[in-house]
N, C-alpha and C positions, 0 to 999 in steps of 0.2 A: 471818367478817364479811360481811355482805351487800354486793353491788356498789354499791348506792345509798348505803349508809352510808359505805363507803370513799371514794366520790366526794365526799360531804359533808364528810368530815374533811379531805380533801386540797384541796378547792376552796372551802372556806367563805369565804375572803377574796377570791375572784375569781368572782363569780356569773356574769359575762359572759365568762369565759374560754372559749376554743375547746374544744368537746367532741369529742375524737377518736373516742370510742366511738360517738357519734351519727353521725359521718361514716362510720365503718366499717360500721355496720349499715344506714345509708341506701344505701350502695353495695351491700352484700350483698343487700338486698331487691330491688335492680334489677340483679342480677348478669347476668340474661339480656340486658339492654341493653348491658352491657360486653362480654359474649361476642359479641353480634351486631355491635357496632362493630368488634371485633377481626377477626371473620370477614369483614366487608364490606371493610374497608380492607386486610386481609391478602390477600383475593382480588383486589382491585383492583391491589395491588402485584404479585401473581403474574402477572396478565394483562398488566400493563405490561411486566415484564421478559421475558415470553414473546414479545410482539409488537414490542418496541422494537428497532430496528436496532442492530447492533454499530458502535461508534465507535472508530476507531484514532487513534493520535497519533504525530506526528513531532516531534523536538526537536533544536534547535541550541543550543549553549552558547557565549556570547560572554564575553570578559573585557575589562573597562575598565581600561586602564593608569593607574597613579597619575601618572606624569610621562612626557613625551616624551624621547627621546634627542636631544640637541641638540649641534651642532658650533659654533654661534655663539650669541650672545645675541639671541634672538628672542622672549622672553617677551611683550613688549608688543605684538607683531604678531599672533601666532597662538595662543599658549598659552591653554588653558582648565584651570582647576583642577578636574579631574573627580574629585578625591578628595572633594569636598563632596557631601552627600546631595542638595542641591537640583539640582545639575547631573546627577547620576546619574539622578534621577527624570525630569529633562528628557529625557535620552537614552532612557529607557524609553517616555516619552510619544511621542517622535519615531518610535520603532519602530511604534507603533500609530496614527500620525497618518494623516489622510486622504490627504495628499500622497504619502507612501511607499506606502500600500496601493493607491492609484490607479496609481502607476507599476508596481507588481507585476502588477496586472490587465492593464495594457497590454503589459508585457514578456512575460508568460506567456500572454496571450490567454485568460484564464480565462473571459471572457464567451462565448467560442466553444468551450469545452472541455466536452463532455457528461459526462466523468468527474467534473469538478469540480462540475457542476450536478446530480450524482446525488442523488435524493431530492426534487428540486423539480418533477419532471415536465417539465423543459425541456431542450432540447439546445443552445439558444443564447438569449442574453438581452442586455440593455443593460449597458454597463459600470457604470452606477450600481447595478443589481441585484446584479451580481457583486461590486461593492465592498462592499455591505452584507452579503452572505453571507460574504465573506472576513473582514470585521470581526468577525462573530459566531464565527468559528472560531480567531481569533488570541488567544493569551494570553501576555503578557510579564511575567515576575516576576524579582525580584532575590533571589538566595540570601542568606539572613540571615547577617550576619557576614563576607561575602565581597564581591568585585567581579565575581562571575560572574552573568551574566544568562541565564535560560532563555527561549528563544523556542519556544513550543509551538503546534502546529497540529493540530486535531482534524478528522477526516473519515472518512466511511464507507469510503473506499478508502485503504489504507496508503501506496501508491505516490504517489497524488496528494498526501497529507499531506506526504510527504518532499520532493517536488518544490516544493511551495508554501513549505515552511519554508526550503529552500535558496535559493529565489528571493527570499524576503523579506529574508534576511540580505544577500545580494549586492546587492540593490537599495538597501538601507539604507546599506551601505558606499559604494556608488557615489554615492548622494545626498549623504552627508557629504563625500566628496572633492570633488564639484562645488561644494558650498557653501563649503568652505574655499578652493578655487581662486578662486572668485568673490570671496571676501573679500580674498584676497591681491591680486587685480587692482585691486579698489576701493581697498585700502590704498596700492598703488603710485601710482595716479592721484591720490589725495588728497595723498600725500607730495610728489609732483612739483609739484603746485599750491602747496603750502605752501612748498617750497624756492624757487620763483620769487618768491613774495610776500615771503619773508624776505630774499632776496638784494637785492631792490629797497629794502626797508626799511633794510637794513644800509648800503647805498650812500648813502642819503639821510642817515643819522645820521653817517657818516664825513665827508661834505661839510659838514654843519652844524658839526661840531667843528673842522674845518680853517678854516672861515670865521671862527669866533670867535677862534681863535688869531691869525689875521692882523689882525683888527680891534683886539684888545686887546693885541697884542704879548705874548701869553701862551705863547710857545714854551717858556720854561723856568720856568713858573709853579710847578711842583711843587718844583723845586730852590730857587727864591727863598723859597718858603714854609718849606722846611726850614731854610734859613739864618737867616731872620728869627726863627723859633721858637727856634733854638739861641742866637742873640744875646740874645733876650728872656729866656730862662732864665738866662743868665750875668749880665746886668745886674740881674735881679731878686735873685739871690743876693748880688751886691756891694752893692746898695742896702740889702738887709736887714742886712748886716754893718756898713755905714757908720752906719745908724740906731742899731744896737745900741751901737756905739762912742760915738756922740754922746750917747746917753742915759746911758751909764755915766759919761762925763766931766762931763756936766751935773750928775749927782748928786754927784760928787766935788768939783766947784767949790763947790756949795752947802754941802757939809759943811766944806770948807776955810774958807769965810767964817765959819762958826759957831765953828771951832776956832782962829781967828786969835790968835797969842800963846801958843799951847799946843803947842810943838813935839813934846812927848812923845806927844801924841794925834794930831797931824798925821802923824807918821811911820807910824801904823797904817793910814792911807788907802792902798788898793791903788795908786792913780795916783802918790802921792808915794813910796811904797815902791819902785815900779818905776822911778823916775828913776835914771839911771846913777850920778850923784854920790852920791845917798843910798844906793844899793845898795852902792857901794864902801866908804863910811864904815861902814855897818852890818857889812860883812864884816870890816873891820879891828877894829871894836869887839868882834865875836864872838871874834876870835883873841886879843885882849888879855884878854878875860874868861876865856878858857880858860887863858891863861898865869897869870893871878892865882890861878885855882883850884889850879893845880899848886904855885905858890909858897906858898900858904896851908897846904899840907900839910907844908912843910919849915921855914918860917920863921914867926916871930911877926909881928904886924901892924906893929911898929916896926922891923923889919929894913930895912936900906937898899934891898935889891933889891925887897922887897915895896912899900915906900913909893914907889920910882921907878916901878914898874909901875902902881901905883894912880894916880899923878900923870899918867902918859901916858894912862890910860883916861879920866880926867876931861877932859883936853885934847881927846881924840877925840870925846867927847860934846858938848863945846861946839862943836866943828867941825861935828858932825852937825846941831845946832840951827840953825846958820847956813845949811847946805846945804838943810835942810828948808824954811826960810823962802823960799829962792830957788826951790825946786821948786814950792811952793804958788803963788808968783807966776806960774810958767810954766804952771800948769793952765789958766788962762783963755785963754792963747794956743792951747793944744792943743784946747780946747773949740771956739774959733772956727774952727780949721782943720777939725775934725770936722764942724761945721755946713756949711762950704763944700763939703766932700767929699760929704756926704749930698745937698745940693741939686743938685750936678752929676750924681750918679747918678739922681736923680729925673727931671731934665730928659731925660737920655738914655733912661731907661725909657719916659717918655711918648712921645718921638719914635718909639721902636721899636714901641710898641703901636699908634700911629697907622698906621705902615707895615704892621703885621700885619693891621689891619682893612681897609686898602685891598686887600691881597692876598686876604683872605677874601671880599670882595665880588666880586672877579673869579673866585674859585675856585668859587663856588656854581653859576653857569651852566656853568662848565667841567666840574665834577664831574657835573652832571646829563647833559650831552651825552656825557661819557665813559661813564657807567653805561649809558645807552641804547644806545650803540654796542656795548659789551661784551655786553649782554643779547641784542641782535640777532645778534651774531656767534655766541654760544653756541647760541641756538635754531637758527640756520642750519646750524651744524656738526652738531647733534644730528639734525636732519631728514635731512641728507645721509647720516649713518651709518645711520639706520633705513631709508632708501631702498635703500642697498646691501644691508642684511640682508634686506629684503623680496625683492629680486631673487634672493638666494641661496636663500631658502626655497621658491621656486617649484619647485625641483628636489628638494626633500626629501619623504619620505613622512610626512605629517602625521597619519595615521590613528591614533587612540588606542584603537581598538576592534579586538580580535583574535578570530578564530574559534578556540575551544578544541576543540570537538567539532563535526564536520560533521553535517548532518542525518541522523538515523536514525529509522526507524519502529518502533513497538512497540504492543502492545495485544492485545486490545481493552481500552480504558480505561473505556468506558461501554456499557451500564449496569452498575453494580456490583450484581449480583443479590443477594448476601447482604445488602449494606447497605440496599438498597431494601426487601427483604422484612422485615428487622428494623425499618426505619423505619415500614413499613406496619403491622406488628403493634404496635409501640410507639405509633404514632399512633392506632391503633384503641383501644388500651388507654386512652390519655389522653383521647380523645374520649368513650369510653364512661363513664369515671369522671367526666368533666366533666358529661356529660348526666345521669348518675345523681345527682350532687351537686346539679346545678341543679334537677332535678325535685324533689329532696328539699327544697330551699329554697322551691320554689313550693308544696310540699305543706303545707297548713295543718291537716291532720287531727290528731287525738289519737293518739299512737303508743305511749306507754309509761305505766306506772302513775304514775311521777313526773310525767310530762307532764300527765296527766289531773288529778292532785291540784293541781298548780301552776296550771293554767288555770282550773279550775272551783271550786277552793277547797273540795272535798268529799273525804272519805276514800273510797278504793277498797275496797269490802267484799269483793270477790272478783275474781280475774283468770282468766277462762275461756280455756283454750288452744284453738287451732284444732284441730278434730278430724282425726285421721289417717284415711287411706283415702278422702279426697275428701269427707268430711262438711262441711256448710256452716254449722254452728252456728245454724241457723234452723229454722223450722217446716216448710220444704219438704224439707230433706234431713238435718237434724241428728239427729232422733229423740231417743232417751233414752240418752245415754252412761252415765247413772247405773245403768241396768238392763243395757245391752249390755256395758259394761266397767267394772264397779264398782271395779276396782283401778286404773283409769286416772287420769291427771292431771285430766281434765275432771270425772269424778265427784268427785275430791277437792276440786276447786275449788267445786263446789256444796255439798259438806259444809262447806267453809270459809265459804261464804256463809251457810249455816244457822247456824254458830257466831257469825259476825259480827253477824247480825241478833239473835241471842239475847242478845248482850252489850249491846244498846242499851238494855235496860230489863227490868222484870219481865214475865213471860210474860202476865199478865192485862191488862197495858197495851199489849201488842204482839201483837194478835190479827189485825188486818187489814193486809194488805200489798198495795201497788199497784205494778205494774211498768209502766214506760213508756219511751219513747225520744224523742229530738229529731226524728229523721226516720225514714222507713220503712226496712225491711230491716236493722235493727240487731240482730235476734235476741232481742227482748223476749219473744215467745211461747215460744221455745226456752228462754230463761232461767227464766221464771216456771213453766213446766211442769216442768222438772227440779228447781227449788226445791221445788215441790209434792210431787214424788216423794221427795226426801230428807226432807222434813218428815213425810210419811206413814211412811217407813221408820223414823223415830224413834218411831213409835207415836202420833203426834199425829193426831187426827181432822181432816182437811184437806178444804176445798172450794175447787176451782179454778173461777173465774168468767171466762168470755170476754166482756169488756165492749167489745171492739173490734167494734162492730156494722157497721162499714163494710167491713172486710176480716178477717172471723173466720178463725182458723187452728187453734184448740184442738181443735175437733171432728175436723177432718181429721187432725191429728197423733195423736190418741188412737184414733180409730175408723175413719179413712180415709173418712169420709162426714160430711155435714152433718146431724147429728141434731137433731130437733125433738120437742117444744117446747124453748125455752131462755129466755135472759134477756129477749129482746124480747117473747116471749109472756107472761112473768110481769109485765113492766112494763106491758104493754097490757091486763092483766087477763084474758087468754085462758087462762091456766094458772097452777097454783100451784107454789110452790118445790119441795115434796116430790115432786110428780109429774114435774117437769122435770129433776131431778138424775139423772145417769147414773152407773152403777157403773163401776169400773175393775178391772184385775187385782189391784191392791193393795187390801187390806181397808180401810185407813184413808183412802183417797183417793176423793173424789167429784168429778164435773165438771158444771158448769152451762154448756152451750154457748151460743153467741150466739143460737141459735134461728132463727126465721123472719126473712126479709129485711124490714127496717123502712124505710118511706119517710121517716120523721122520727126518725133515731137521736138527734140532739142534744136534741130535745124530750123523748124518752123518758128519757134519762139525766139531764136537768135537772129532771124531775118529783120529787115527794116520794115516789114509789113506790120509788125505788132505796134511799134511806136505810132505809125500812121493810123492804125485802127484805134489806138487810144486817143489820139487827137480828134478823130472823127466822133468818137463816143462823147468826148467832153463838149462837143458842139451841141449835142442833143440832150445831155443829162448833166445835172448839177454835181453828182457824186458817182464815181466809178469804184467799185469794190471788187478786188481780184482774189480768187482762191487759187493757190499754187501748190506745187509738190513740196515734200519735205526737203530741207536744205542738205542734210547729210546723206540722203538717199540718192538724189540725182542733182544735176547742175542747172536744171530748168529755172529755178527761182533766181539764181544768181544772174541769169541773163535778163530777167524782167525787172529786178530790183532797181537798177539805175534809172528806169523810166517812170517810177512812181514817186509820189511826194511823202507818203507815210507808210512805214512798214511796222506791222504788229506780229510779234512772235508768240505763238500759242504753246503753252507748256502745260502738260497734264500733271496734276498734283499726285505725289506718291507713285509716279510711274516714269517720268522722264529722267534719265540719268543726268546728274549735274555736268558731267564731262561732255555729254552729247549736246546739252544746251549751250555750254560754253564754246564748244567747237562751232556751232551754228552762228553764234554771235561774232566769233572771230572771222568766219568766212564772209559775213556781211561787212564787217569793218574793213576787211582786206580790199573790198571794192568800193570803200568809202560810202557805205549805205548802212549806217548805224540804225538799229531799230528804235522807233519812238518809245516803245515800251512793251510790256508783257501782258498777256491775258492768261491768268492761272485758272485752268479748267478742272472741273470735277473735284472741287473741294468738299469736305464733309459738311453736313448740315446738322442742325439740332443742338443738343447740349454740348458745350465745349467748342462750338464753332469759332468763337472769338480767338482761340489759340491759332487757328489756321488762317483766319481772315485779317487778324489784328483788329477786327471790329465784328460786331454781331448785331444784325438788325432786329433779331427776335421777332416779335409780333408787331413791331412798329410798321404802320402802313398796311396792315392786313385787310382793312376795310376799304382800301382803295388807294391808288397812287396818283398823286396829282399829275395831270398831263398824260396819263396812260390811257390808251384806247383799249376797250375790252375786245 
């Protein structure tokens, strides 16, 4: 399957998808630019690594402790939670801070050290300049997943790098110690001031509380409040009990009035049943009923013992009725007594509540003054404790940063020659590819067969490859590959052109052929001359006419000189067609050159003599092939086009602008002379040719082409 057919099948649904093959061949065409970029940047990288000075490094490793070792509780005074990422980063920034670096410059005298200033051309400078240089060589990093900090110094002298690294760490630790000491002193001064202020405030609050106790006689206010509360609770319980008893008796009295004269029902009232006399009689009756139950099992109902016991039970019941009546009368007296008891407890409870409210009014300011005094005492004692702790911490080692590895030098670390060389080569490759791709995007020329057919809407009749060995595919250097290399791909391309034109229609309706181009130097003379040769090789009587009267090339191509007379002489009436036609080495091919230089070529071609000449030529030759001027350059071709049967537009691959080719086609369509097709000239050969041709013959037919004459 052809390459273009495969692409069509795979990409039919995405017409605007990225064409990787186009990119590949665009870069391949400008491979020289990629190679040049690689060479230039690679050379620049090599020169740099050769001339760049060697840079050495010195490193010190610090460790940030998670917590301090403490002998007393001093977290609030000096502790920093250096386990957090924010504070560790703050520590790293402090190492590179201007304050610390300036102290290092002054401590080591770096602005006066010629070894440190090596490479600047100075032996001494200002502290500011030395500070900027030191800042440029310091690099502080945190080892990932640890609390280890790398302090790196880079310099051309390894000993200087080691000294500066060691000095930077020492100065940093010294700076932190001074800052912490200063903070401790400030904390002590602040706490002393706070202690004096709180002491005075505590004294005032104690005096205010004592004054209130004297004024309100509230020395034992808390005890009195407790006593009153206890009595109030006891009275409340008793009052509740008295009210419950009164409510119960009140209900029984009302029920007793309803049941007056009904002793059997009155005895069921709880208050009546609970009366001692009633309870005693009820107990005796219960005993007698039990006795009668025993006797009923031994004796009949008329037995003397049974009758005597039953008589006694009746007497006891009568007695109970009398006692129940008396107990019901006593309920009213018990109810009145319960009412009096409830009232007494209510009065006592009210008096006690009044006393409690009086004590509460006195307790409010008392409690406020007490709380204020206790708060002041707590704050004062806390500040005194912190002040003692701060005094103790002055003697402690508060540094939370430890030196794990002392400064040691190593290197050289820069320049990394392999890395720079590889980066230069890769950079050159990327730049070259970018330039090649960019130039390809800017290139608006017709490049491939598919491209030509898509842009111009015409079929490509033949794709003529670029000639090997330096041939230019034009009249100046292309020659006749049909004769020179009849087995070659160029000769086969012209034979394909011959077949394509033959398939356009019957031979008697396709006898005149006109070859033109959009712009000069497209190879139209080269194309029509070789087409004339393959036509003659087929045994067809062929006449080749050079109608490009402005820049004629056919005569030079065939004879190496400008032969006269020719077309201009025939059109001017100075010579006849038969006397002007020149012979060639091929029996069936004749040539009518451009002839003498004409001062008015456009007028000659526009006259009626050219159609007459063309009719005369068709009487003697089977096929007439005409080479004309570029369409966009002059109007000569547009005058000749209506008189021919077939027009072929020659387009030079990777050279002819798409806009120019489109303009030429529109010019021909404007005079209703649409080209039959295109001839794409100077296409690449060899590996990848299928991309440009949409097919690639390869070595097929290299041993001979059927029908070709050597």
